[in-house]
C-alpha atoms as one frame of an Amber mdcrd trajectory, in Angstrom:
protein
  72.120 117.693  94.375  75.051 117.906  91.984  76.378 121.042  93.658  76.034
 119.454  97.099  78.062 116.441  95.983  80.709 118.724  94.507  80.955 120.777
  97.709  81.202 117.641  99.857  83.812 116.237  97.473  85.836 119.428  97.691
  85.697 119.429 101.494  86.764 115.785 101.617  89.594 116.550  99.186  90.840
 119.488 101.258  90.713 117.521 104.507  92.395 114.496 102.908  95.243 116.605
 101.570  95.489 118.459 104.879  95.712 115.164 106.744  98.430 113.844 104.433
 100.462 117.038 104.661 100.014 117.070 108.435 101.114 113.473 108.762 104.121
 113.797 106.481 105.267 117.273 107.553 104.480 116.943 111.244 101.961 119.783
 111.317  98.818 119.637 113.424  96.269 120.830 110.913  93.037 119.355 109.630
  90.054 117.561 111.096  91.580 114.094 110.956  93.833 114.844 113.918  90.942
 116.132 116.021  89.113 112.795 116.330  90.487 110.605 119.106  89.155 107.357
 117.636  91.451 107.882 114.625  94.553 108.050 116.818  97.271 106.151 114.983
  95.214 105.849 111.801  95.432 109.426 110.548  97.280 108.483 107.363  94.714
 105.831 106.435  91.837 108.187 107.218  93.379 110.857 104.989  93.747 108.405
 102.120  90.149 107.292 102.667  89.023 110.928 102.456  90.850 111.316  99.148
  89.155 108.201  97.780  85.807 109.462  99.078  86.325 112.789  97.344  86.980
 111.009  94.057  83.796 108.998  94.491  81.791 112.123  95.299  83.131 113.926
  92.233  82.304 110.905  90.068  78.787 110.774  91.503  78.354 114.499  90.874
  79.394 114.088  87.244  76.870 111.323  86.696  73.992 113.498  87.961  71.989
 115.831  85.803  72.556 119.541  86.453  70.118 121.103  88.864
């Protein structure tokens, strides 16, 4: 379970950073830009993914190994 949380946290971190870089640099990269219901809210969704990744990493650290 700990490894699953770490993998999900890493994926959320990568997509959050990708969304921020895409929004600030004008690139079209990352999953955040693919969802139509997030149109206009890509920056907030990217920040939410970064917060989610921090929460997933914290939850993974509180779990026992295995």
